[in-house]
N, C-alpha and C positions, 0 to 999 in steps of 0.2 A: 504494500500500500504506500502511496505517496505521502511524504511528510511535508507539512507546511508550517510555517512559523506562527507565532501567536497573533501577529497582525492579521493574517488571512482568517484565522478562526474568529477573531474579534469582529472582523467585518461581516462574516457570515452570520454570527449571532446577532449583530446589530441589525442586519437586513431582516432576519427572521422576526426580531422583536418589533420592527417597524410595521410589518405586515400582519402581526397577530394583534387583533383588536381587543378582544375581551378574554377574560379568564373566568370560567364558570365551572365549578365543581371539578377542578383538576383538568379541564379540557380547554385548550386554546381554540378560539374561533378565528378563522382567516377572514380578512376584510376584502371581499370581492376579488379574490384570486384563488385559482384552484391549486391543489397540491402538486399536480403535474407541472404547472407553470412555475411554481415556486422552486421545484427541483431543477428545472431547466435554467432558471436564473442563477441558482447557486452553482450549478455546473459551469455556467458561463463565467461567473466570477472567478472560479478556480482556474479555468483555462486561461482567462485573461491575466490573472496574477502570475501563473506559471510562464506565460509568454513574455511578460515584462521582466521577470527575473532572468529568464534565458537570454533576453536581449542585453540586459545589463552585464551579465557574466561574459557574453561574447565580446562586448565592447571593452571590458577590462582586460580580457585575454589579448585582444588586438593591440591595446595600448602597451601592455607588458612586452609583447613581441617586438613592437616598434622601438621601445626604449632599449631593449637588449641589442637589437640590430644596430641602433645608433651608437651604443657604447662600443660594440665590436668594431664598427667602422672607425670611430675615433681612435681606438687602441691601435688599429692597423695603420692609421695615418701617422701616429706619433711613434710607431715602432715598438709599442709596449707588448710584451708577451704575458699571457695570463695562463693560469693553470699550473699544475704540478709538472716539473720537468720530467722527461722520460728517464727511467733508471733510478737507481738509488743515489741518495746524496752521499758524498764521501764521509767516511767515519773519521772521527777525531780520536786518535790514540792518546790516552792519558799521558801527562808529562812525566810521571814517575815510571812509565813503562820501561824506558831504556835501562834504568838502574836495576829493576827487578828482572829484566830480560837477561842481562849479563849473569846475574846470580842463577837464573834458571838454566842457562846454557852451560854454565860451569858445574851444574848439578849440585849447587849449594842449597837449592830449594826444590820442592816438587811443584807440579802443575797446579795441584789443588791449593797449595799455599800461595802460589803466584797469583791465582785467580782471586783468592780471598784478600790478598794485599791490595789488589786493584779494585776490589768490590764489584766484580763481574762474574758471570757464570763461566764454566770451563769452555763451552763452545764459543762464546764471545772471545775468550782469551786466545783460543787457537785461531780464530778469525783475525784477531789483531796480529798474532805472530806471522800468519801468512801474508798479511798486507805489509808488515814491517820488513820481512825478508825479501820482498819483491822490490 
């Protein structure tokens, strides 16, 4: 079932109240309008409201697309690049790596202790070692 906001429901209730003339013994009496006509009018209000909301949404989408295209055009004009660069960013090896690396190479410390001293995991440590040796 379609969901409509409170404004639409309020307008339907208001329309119904305007055409309900009297309240006797729990029954509303319609003032010179048939129930079929009332249903047609309510359906018309719903369709009209839905059409208006659709038109507004389409207009907002078109404005957004236009702004994005304009921004891309300006960025290309000034040579600005956006987005994440392709590939990984270069890793920064900690400054104390060289000191501990020499100790590790001379087998004065183990790989686990070396990783603990740098406060990184062992796979990260071995990645650093591979990059450092290249």
